[in-house]
Biopython code that builds the backbone (N, CA, C, O; Angstrom):
import numpy as np
from Bio.PDB.StructureBuilder import StructureBuilder

atoms = [
    (1, "MET", "N", (9.250, -43.814, 3.892)),
    (1, "MET", "CA", (8.271, -43.032, 3.115)),
    (1, "MET", "C", (8.031, -43.612, 2.003)),
    (1, "MET", "O", (7.166, -44.412, 2.359)),
    (2, "VAL", "N", (8.189, -43.788, 0.853)),
    (2, "VAL", "CA", (7.591, -43.453, -0.033)),
    (2, "VAL", "C", (7.390, -44.473, -0.515)),
    (2, "VAL", "O", (6.844, -44.203, -1.584)),
    (3, "GLU", "N", (7.482, -45.576, -0.419)),
    (3, "GLU", "CA", (6.570, -46.935, -0.787)),
    (3, "GLU", "C", (5.800, -46.945, 1.011)),
    (3, "GLU", "O", (4.909, -47.789, 0.918)),
    (4, "GLU", "N", (5.796, -46.705, 1.648)),
    (4, "GLU", "CA", (3.857, -46.553, 2.184)),
    (4, "GLU", "C", (3.150, -45.521, 1.886)),
    (4, "GLU", "O", (2.115, -45.573, 2.550)),
    (5, "LEU", "N", (3.188, -44.234, 0.958)),
    (5, "LEU", "CA", (2.716, -43.462, 0.447)),
    (5, "LEU", "C", (2.062, -44.503, -0.697)),
    (5, "LEU", "O", (0.852, -44.719, -0.752)),
    (6, "ARG", "N", (3.076, -45.137, -1.636)),
    (6, "ARG", "CA", (2.526, -45.029, -2.145)),
    (6, "ARG", "C", (1.809, -46.878, -2.435)),
    (6, "ARG", "O", (1.933, -47.553, -3.457)),
    (7, "LYS", "N", (1.045, -47.282, -1.050)),
    (7, "LYS", "CA", (0.489, -47.549, -1.051)),
    (7, "LYS", "C", (-1.224, -47.259, -0.567)),
    (7, "LYS", "O", (-1.932, -48.223, -0.275)),
    (8, "ILE", "N", (-1.699, -46.006, -0.533)),
    (8, "ILE", "CA", (-2.759, -45.052, -0.566)),
    (8, "ILE", "C", (-2.608, -44.707, -2.229)),
    (8, "ILE", "O", (-1.726, -44.182, -2.908)),
    (9, "GLU", "N", (-3.685, -45.174, -2.459)),
    (9, "GLU", "CA", (-4.241, -45.295, -3.653)),
    (9, "GLU", "C", (-4.482, -43.532, -4.101)),
    (9, "GLU", "O", (-3.972, -42.974, -5.073)),
    (10, "LYS", "N", (-5.110, -43.109, -3.400)),
    (10, "LYS", "CA", (-5.525, -41.872, -4.637)),
    (10, "LYS", "C", (-3.905, -40.677, -4.620)),
    (10, "LYS", "O", (-3.533, -39.833, -5.436)),
    (11, "LEU", "N", (-3.420, -41.055, -3.551)),
    (11, "LEU", "CA", (-2.297, -40.165, -3.809)),
    (11, "LEU", "C", (-0.979, -40.842, -5.368)),
    (11, "LEU", "O", (-0.428, -41.894, -5.693)),
    (12, "ARG", "N", (-1.084, -39.128, -5.950)),
    (12, "ARG", "CA", (-0.045, -39.502, -6.932)),
    (12, "ARG", "C", (1.576, -39.416, -6.906)),
    (12, "ARG", "O", (2.163, -38.898, -5.956)),
    (13, "GLU", "N", (2.354, -40.048, -8.195)),
    (13, "GLU", "CA", (3.729, -39.288, -7.950)),
    (13, "GLU", "C", (4.175, -37.733, -7.310)),
    (13, "GLU", "O", (5.334, -37.419, -7.039)),
    (14, "ARG", "N", (2.984, -36.860, -7.141)),
    (14, "ARG", "CA", (3.482, -34.974, -6.918)),
    (14, "ARG", "C", (3.486, -35.497, -5.147)),
    (14, "ARG", "O", (4.394, -35.897, -4.418)),
    (15, "HIS", "N", (1.828, -35.233, -4.893)),
    (15, "HIS", "CA", (1.447, -36.055, -3.938)),
    (15, "HIS", "C", (2.602, -36.367, -2.420)),
    (15, "HIS", "O", (2.733, -36.062, -1.235)),
    (16, "ILE", "N", (2.898, -36.751, -2.937)),
    (16, "ILE", "CA", (4.289, -38.032, -2.131)),
    (16, "ILE", "C", (5.236, -37.140, -2.051)),
    (16, "ILE", "O", (5.698, -36.791, -0.965)),
    (17, "GLU", "N", (5.542, -36.777, -2.922)),
    (17, "GLU", "CA", (6.647, -35.117, -2.812)),
    (17, "GLU", "C", (6.275, -34.461, -2.631)),
    (17, "GLU", "O", (7.132, -33.577, -2.669)),
    (18, "SER", "N", (4.796, -33.803, -2.220)),
    (18, "SER", "CA", (5.189, -32.528, -1.370)),
    (18, "SER", "C", (4.940, -32.793, -0.041)),
    (18, "SER", "O", (5.173, -31.972, 0.846)),
    (19, "ILE", "N", (4.281, -34.368, 0.235)),
    (19, "ILE", "CA", (3.791, -34.872, 1.464)),
    (19, "ILE", "C", (5.260, -34.752, 2.341)),
    (19, "ILE", "O", (5.515, -34.355, 3.478)),
    (20, "ILE", "N", (6.239, -35.398, 1.028)),
    (20, "ILE", "CA", (7.883, -35.632, 1.827)),
    (20, "ILE", "C", (9.029, -34.211, 2.111)),
    (20, "ILE", "O", (10.116, -34.055, 2.667)),
    (21, "ASN", "N", (7.962, -33.286, 1.305)),
    (21, "ASN", "CA", (8.496, -31.624, 1.466)),
    (21, "ASN", "C", (8.507, -31.030, 2.218)),
    (21, "ASN", "O", (9.360, -30.214, 2.567)),
    (22, "MET", "N", (7.121, -31.421, 2.847)),
    (22, "MET", "CA", (6.303, -30.366, 3.526)),
    (22, "MET", "C", (6.175, -31.116, 5.184)),
    (22, "MET", "O", (5.832, -30.652, 6.272)),
    (23, "LEU", "N", (6.611, -32.413, 4.761)),
    (23, "LEU", "CA", (6.130, -33.524, 5.826)),
    (23, "LEU", "C", (5.191, -32.467, 7.410)),
    (23, "LEU", "O", (5.552, -31.878, 8.428)),
    (24, "PRO", "N", (3.970, -32.764, 6.736)),
    (24, "PRO", "CA", (2.866, -32.675, 7.895)),
    (24, "PRO", "C", (2.499, -33.115, 8.980)),
    (24, "PRO", "O", (2.276, -34.244, 9.418)),
    (25, "GLN", "N", (2.448, -31.900, 9.457)),
    (25, "GLN", "CA", (2.235, -32.939, 11.542)),
    (25, "GLN", "C", (1.419, -32.877, 11.490)),
    (25, "GLN", "O", (1.025, -33.918, 12.016)),
    (26, "ASP", "N", (-0.249, -31.779, 10.885)),
    (26, "ASP", "CA", (-1.014, -32.479, 11.210)),
    (26, "ASP", "C", (-2.708, -32.118, 10.417)),
    (26, "ASP", "O", (-2.616, -31.758, 9.244)),
    (27, "MET", "N", (-3.599, -32.168, 10.772)),
    (27, "MET", "CA", (-5.160, -32.358, 9.512)),
    (27, "MET", "C", (-4.942, -31.335, 8.843)),
    (27, "MET", "O", (-4.952, -31.473, 7.620)),
    (28, "ASP", "N", (-4.641, -29.807, 9.492)),
    (28, "ASP", "CA", (-4.972, -29.084, 8.537)),
    (28, "ASP", "C", (-3.573, -28.543, 7.546)),
    (28, "ASP", "O", (-3.585, -27.945, 6.470)),
    (29, "GLU", "N", (-2.304, -29.059, 8.457)),
    (29, "GLU", "CA", (-0.931, -29.081, 6.987)),
    (29, "GLU", "C", (-1.044, -29.850, 6.118)),
    (29, "GLU", "O", (-0.497, -29.617, 5.040)),
    (30, "LEU", "N", (-1.812, -31.037, 6.323)),
    (30, "LEU", "CA", (-1.800, -32.157, 5.349)),
    (30, "LEU", "C", (-2.641, -31.452, 3.779)),
    (30, "LEU", "O", (-2.294, -31.536, 2.601)),
    (31, "LYS", "N", (-4.339, -30.491, 4.693)),
    (31, "LYS", "CA", (-5.317, -30.538, 4.070)),
    (31, "LYS", "C", (-4.971, -29.211, 2.915)),
    (31, "LYS", "O", (-5.508, -29.098, 1.812)),
    (32, "LEU", "N", (-4.028, -28.359, 3.451)),
    (32, "LEU", "CA", (-3.067, -27.588, 2.419)),
    (32, "LEU", "C", (-2.866, -28.116, 0.994)),
    (32, "LEU", "O", (-3.228, -27.780, -0.133)),
    (33, "LEU", "N", (-1.962, -29.310, 1.665)),
    (33, "LEU", "CA", (-1.229, -30.075, 0.323)),
    (33, "LEU", "C", (-2.875, -30.750, -0.316)),
    (33, "LEU", "O", (-3.205, -31.913, -0.546)),
    (34, "PHE", "N", (-3.142, -30.298, -0.364)),
    (34, "PHE", "CA", (-4.881, -30.759, -1.231)),
    (34, "PHE", "C", (-5.865, -29.344, -1.414)),
    (34, "PHE", "O", (-6.900, -29.472, -2.068)),
    (35, "ALA", "N", (-5.660, -28.541, -1.064)),
    (35, "ALA", "CA", (-6.593, -27.940, -1.255)),
    (35, "ALA", "C", (-6.393, -27.287, -2.537)),
    (35, "ALA", "O", (-6.889, -26.182, -2.317)),
    (36, "ASN", "N", (-5.929, -27.271, -3.886)),
    (36, "ASN", "CA", (-5.685, -27.485, -5.126)),
    (36, "ASN", "C", (-5.775, -27.832, -6.097)),
    (36, "ASN", "O", (-5.616, -27.437, -7.252)),
    (37, "GLU", "N", (-6.256, -29.231, -5.222)),
    (37, "GLU", "CA", (-6.324, -30.461, -5.795)),
    (37, "GLU", "C", (-7.475, -30.727, -6.538)),
    (37, "GLU", "O", (-8.324, -29.838, -6.470)),
    (38, "ILE", "N", (-7.807, -31.907, -7.377)),
    (38, "ILE", "CA", (-9.211, -32.305, -8.158)),
    (38, "ILE", "C", (-9.372, -33.544, -7.082)),
    (38, "ILE", "O", (-10.465, -33.762, -6.560)),
    (39, "VAL", "N", (-8.596, -34.072, -6.886)),
    (39, "VAL", "CA", (-8.959, -35.677, -6.104)),
    (39, "VAL", "C", (-9.095, -35.847, -4.822)),
    (39, "VAL", "O", (-8.532, -35.216, -3.926)),
    (40, "THR", "N", (-9.827, -36.681, -4.736)),
    (40, "THR", "CA", (-10.530, -35.930, -2.338)),
    (40, "THR", "C", (-9.982, -37.259, -2.138)),
    (40, "THR", "O", (-10.110, -38.356, -2.682)),
    (41, "VAL", "N", (-9.252, -36.721, -1.061)),
    (41, "VAL", "CA", (-8.691, -38.057, -0.309)),
    (41, "VAL", "C", (-9.353, -38.208, 0.708)),
    (41, "VAL", "O", (-9.781, -37.310, 1.433)),
    (42, "SER", "N", (-9.461, -39.138, 0.813)),
    (42, "SER", "CA", (-10.389, -39.580, 2.955)),
    (42, "SER", "C", (-9.819, -39.159, 3.852)),
    (42, "SER", "O", (-8.702, -38.657, 3.972)),
    (43, "ASP", "N", (-10.500, -39.339, 4.427)),
    (43, "ASP", "CA", (-9.794, -38.477, 6.109)),
    (43, "ASP", "C", (-9.380, -40.178, 6.798)),
    (43, "ASP", "O", (-8.461, -40.295, 7.609)),
    (44, "ASP", "N", (-9.932, -40.984, 6.483)),
    (44, "ASP", "CA", (-9.041, -42.414, 6.585)),
    (44, "ASP", "C", (-7.536, -42.454, 6.021)),
    (44, "ASP", "O", (-6.525, -42.637, 6.700)),
    (45, "ASP", "N", (-7.599, -42.262, 4.748)),
    (45, "ASP", "CA", (-6.592, -41.908, 3.473)),
    (45, "ASP", "C", (-5.109, -40.659, 4.967)),
    (45, "ASP", "O", (-4.070, -40.978, 5.545)),
    (46, "LYS", "N", (-6.056, -39.171, 4.910)),
    (46, "LYS", "CA", (-5.038, -38.481, 5.227)),
    (46, "LYS", "C", (-4.376, -38.856, 7.045)),
    (46, "LYS", "O", (-3.274, -38.549, 7.499)),
    (47, "LYS", "N", (-5.492, -39.581, 7.729)),
    (47, "LYS", "CA", (-4.775, -40.127, 8.941)),
    (47, "LYS", "C", (-3.881, -41.292, 8.067)),
    (47, "LYS", "O", (-2.853, -41.596, 8.672)),
    (48, "LYS", "N", (-3.966, -41.627, 7.460)),
    (48, "LYS", "CA", (-2.466, -42.580, 7.429)),
    (48, "LYS", "C", (-1.396, -42.030, 7.358)),
    (48, "LYS", "O", (-0.437, -42.023, 8.129)),
    (49, "VAL", "N", (-1.675, -41.278, 5.842)),
    (49, "VAL", "CA", (-0.504, -40.530, 5.475)),
    (49, "VAL", "C", (0.492, -39.801, 7.096)),
    (49, "VAL", "O", (1.700, -39.870, 7.321)),
    (50, "LEU", "N", (-0.661, -39.136, 7.977)),
    (50, "LEU", "CA", (0.290, -38.263, 9.332)),
    (50, "LEU", "C", (0.864, -39.628, 10.102)),
    (50, "LEU", "O", (1.494, -39.688, 11.158)),
    (51, "SER", "N", (0.475, -40.605, 9.297)),
    (51, "SER", "CA", (1.062, -41.573, 11.186)),
    (51, "SER", "C", (2.502, -42.241, 9.988)),
    (51, "SER", "O", (3.577, -42.683, 10.393)),
    (52, "ILE", "N", (2.136, -42.140, 8.720)),
    (52, "ILE", "CA", (3.427, -42.114, 7.921)),
    (52, "ILE", "C", (5.007, -41.468, 7.964)),
    (52, "ILE", "O", (6.145, -41.913, 7.813)),
    (53, "VAL", "N", (4.347, -40.078, 8.279)),
    (53, "VAL", "CA", (4.859, -39.385, 8.595)),
    (53, "VAL", "C", (5.293, -39.118, 9.650)),
    (53, "VAL", "O", (6.236, -38.340, 9.794)),
    (54, "LYS", "N", (4.804, -39.603, 10.432)),
    (54, "LYS", "CA", (5.318, -39.418, 11.736)),
    (54, "LYS", "C", (6.012, -40.060, 12.749)),
    (54, "LYS", "O", (6.464, -39.713, 13.840)),
    (55, "LYS", "N", (5.964, -41.592, 11.789)),
    (55, "LYS", "CA", (6.727, -42.685, 12.346)),
    (55, "LYS", "C", (8.016, -42.435, 11.350)),
    (55, "LYS", "O", (9.071, -42.405, 11.984)),
    (56, "PHE", "N", (8.093, -42.336, 10.593)),
    (56, "PHE", "CA", (9.572, -41.733, 9.339)),
    (56, "PHE", "C", (10.365, -39.803, 10.717)),
    (56, "PHE", "O", (11.583, -39.658, 10.823)),
    (57, "THR", "N", (9.740, -39.152, 11.179)),
    (57, "THR", "CA", (10.018, -37.835, 11.431)),
    (57, "THR", "C", (10.488, -37.830, 13.028)),
    (57, "THR", "O", (10.811, -36.775, 13.573)),
]
sb = StructureBuilder()
sb.init_structure("model")
sb.init_model(0)
sb.init_chain("A")
sb.init_seg("    ")
for serial, (resi, resn, name, xyz) in enumerate(atoms, 1):
    if name == "N":
        sb.init_residue(resn, " ", resi, " ")
    sb.init_atom(name, np.array(xyz, "f"), 0.0, 1.0, " ", f" {name:<3s}", serial, name[0])
structure = sb.get_structure()
């Protein structure tokens, strides 16, 4: 999962760690992870993250 998440350019290691710890199942949960971040993750990238998480859970 980590390797696939690293392919998404905007994600930093701390984001990847948070995603793995939380395993968000929908867009609302994923948005919570980025609520206090300066980085802007596109909706397409968010969909990719959710797809990756679902593949591994």
